[in-house]
TORPAFI-580681 format. One line per field, with one value per residue (C-alpha): residue number from 1; x, y, z. Coordinates in steps of 0.02 Angstrom, whole numbers, plus 50000, padded with zeros to 5 digits. Example, Ala and Ser with C-alpha at 12.3 -4.5 7.8 and 13.67 -1.06 7.14 Angstrom:
<recs>
nr = c(1:2)
xx = c(50615:50684)
yy = c(49775:49947)
zz = c(50390:50357)
</recs>
This chain:
<recs>
nr = c(1:2:3:4:5:6:7:8:9:10:11:12:13:14:15:16:17:18:19:20:21:22:23:24:25:26:27:28:29:30:31:32:33:34:35:36:37:38:39:40:41:42:43:44:45:46:47:48:49:50:51:52:53:54:55:56:57:58:59:60:61:62:63:64:65:66:67:68:69:70:71:72:73:74)
xx = c(49470:49596:49673:49783:49859:49791:49911:49837:49950:49936:50044:50141:50002:49870:49800:49757:49865:49852:49978:49897:50012:49968:49994:50028:50090:49947:49932:50045:50024:50010:50175:50260:50145:50176:50364:50369:50251:50366:50519:50427:50403:50578:50651:50556:50516:50395:50403:50310:50341:50440:50298:50318:50187:50203:50212:50107:50052:49867:49825:49829:49690:49673:49544:49475:49375:49284:49300:49161:49201:49048:49129:49310:49379:49527)
yy = c(50112:49998:50009:49876:49874:49701:49639:49518:49391:49229:49083:48990:48848:48988:49011:49175:49237:49386:49474:49603:49742:49825:50007:50044:50214:50314:50381:50257:50279:50139:50143:50129:49970:49884:49902:49844:49696:49646:49664:49537:49418:49423:49390:49237:49282:49136:48969:48800:48643:48708:48822:49016:49088:49252:49232:49367:49539:49564:49727:49812:49904:49983:49910:50001:49913:49975:49877:49882:49784:49695:49611:49610:49552:49678)
zz = c(50361:50282:50110:50032:49854:49779:49636:49512:49416:49327:49364:49251:49254:49217:49387:49466:49608:49706:49829:49956:50011:50173:50189:50007:49953:49895:49719:49622:49441:49318:49247:49409:49472:49301:49317:49492:49448:49293:49416:49524:49384:49303:49482:49497:49678:49710:49650:49694:49620:49479:49425:49431:49551:49472:49280:49211:49280:49248:49361:49512:49630:49794:49902:50041:50180:50341:50493:50634:50791:50855:51001:51080:51236:51216)
</recs>
């Protein structure tokens, strides 16, 4: 199983934006994640054509998927 932390933001144009974090620390609480997301917004980490790609933090969730190989040359 593979677990990621999926962060959900709105950009300054109102579009949904997501950041997926591989191998996240497990058991993060709401306050810790909110603070980290707000720091990302405040730092203006991602911009495109003058628009902030991360303008409003909306939420975060752990997403766990199971992979089942059907065919591989490895």
